PAROVEX-9910 format. One record per residue (C-alpha): residue in one letter; x, y negated, z. Coordinates in steps of 0.001 Angstrom, whole numbers, padded with zeros to 6 digits, always signed. Layout:
N
AXYZ/...
***
This chain:
140
M+034795+037554-027422/A+038335+036720-026354/A+037671+032988-026952/M+034609+033175-024723/G+036737+034696-021962/R+039265+031835-022114/T+036650+029053-022107/S+033440+028255-020347/M+031355+029305-023371/K+028461+031496-022321/R+026694+032039-025625/V+027660+032095-029309/S+025285+032600-032210/L+026417+032972-035840/K+024000+033233-038788/Q+024984+033696-042449/E+023228+035177-045470/G+022345+038709-044574/F+024365+038617-041346/E+023569+037528-037833/I+025468+037991-034575/E+024796+036699-031116/L+027144+037053-028144/E+026271+036221-024585/R+028278+036887-021485/E+027117+037228-017934/C+028672+034706-015643/A+029119+034864-011946/S+026888+032420-010215/D+028402+028972-009789/V+026578+028665-006485/V+028534+029495-003382/I+026451+030525-000432/A+028039+029754+002893/H+026853+031740+005847/P+026668+029684+009006/R+028638+030938+011931/P+027702+030331+015514/V+029218+027265+017122/A+029524+026613+020811/P+027420+023660+021967/I+029200+020463+022899/L+028651+019735+026551/P+029051+016317+028206/K+032128+017614+030067/D+033785+018282+026691/I+033433+014673+025504/P+036396+012495+026440/Q+035413+009687+028769/Q+036236+006166+027686/N+036692+003140+029838/H+033552+001198+029189/Q+033686-002512+029807/E+030860-003924+031800/V+028306-005434+029510/K+027019-008664+030927/Q+023292-008864+030596/E+022329-012296+029431/A+019330-013804+031128/P+016373-014200+028829/P+016081-017745+027510/S+014258-020061+029851/G+011278-022036+028733/D+008134-021293+026809/F+007850-020307+023176/V+005477-022009+020788/K+004174-019239+018552/S+002626-019468+015134/P-001166-019334+015334/M-001428-018010+011763/V+000379-016638+008732/G+001713-019293+006387/T+004611-021549+005467/F+006335-023650+008149/Y+006912-027334+007448/S+008794-029542+009922/S+007507-032833+008468/P+004342-034158+006812/S+006158-034570+003473/P+009670-033969+002105/E+010481-037703+002379/D+009366-038038+006017/P+011494-037223+009068/P+010620-034071+011023/F+007886-034283+013655/I+010357-033211+016363/K+014000-032158+016752/V+016063-030475+019472/G+016289-032760+022507/D+012962-034500+021942/V+010488-034643+024825/V+006939-033765+023800/D+003617-034201+025546/E+000739-031777+025555/G-001024-032298+022228/S+002051-033619+020345/V+002242-032413+016729/L+005239-030093+016332/C+004899-028892+012731/I+002519-028009+009938/I+001708-024509+008717/E+000346-024261+005208/A-002100-021408+004770/M-004105-020969+001578/K-003340-024545+000445/V-004604-025962+003759/M-002203-027925+005985/N-002708-027007+009651/E-001091-029065+012414/V+000455-027099+015284/K+000359-029015+018563/S+002260-028480+021777/G+000290-026851+024553/I+002702-028052+027244/K+004818-031042+028152/G+008565-030522+027982/K+011842-030802+026102/I+012462-029079+022767/V+015541-026890+023366/E+015420-024755+020234/V+013850-024771+016781/L+013708-021154+015608/V+012502-021596+012002/Q+013593-023755+009114/N+011560-025943+006818/G+009844-023827+004160/D+010258-020514+006024/P+007338-018091+006028/V+005891-017389+009480/E+003626-014639+010720/F+000994-014722+013421/G+002841-014793+016749/S+006262-015746+015310/H+008340-017805+017741/M+008863-021263+016246/F+010058-023466+019150/R+011340-023070+022683/I+010281-025763+025156/E+011551-026197+028710/S+009101-027894+031032/
***
């Protein structure tokens, strides 16, 4: 019993021929229950004011976005060996082929709906695109 008091043993059982003893001690719960105490609410006047720098709002990008008409894989050229249909700085006409989207093993050409200059290509060759994903930005 003294050994149980000095260690974390909670139960000892000893069985021999014609003799059996079992010792078990009650232990205080290992769980500590903390009772919450009321806390005063933090009011805005209690929060130290910081000098906030003015955040310059950037104007939204100018131009029109060409969005993906379907879910699929974006390809910038007709084949890996060919140059891309368009690149930043190119001027495109209405109806110019901008890229191909592969959907269910079918190659679908995406054409420009407006005339203008390509100012940004927002996806990379082989990227997956979803319906409505922005792919290009064109300034007219």
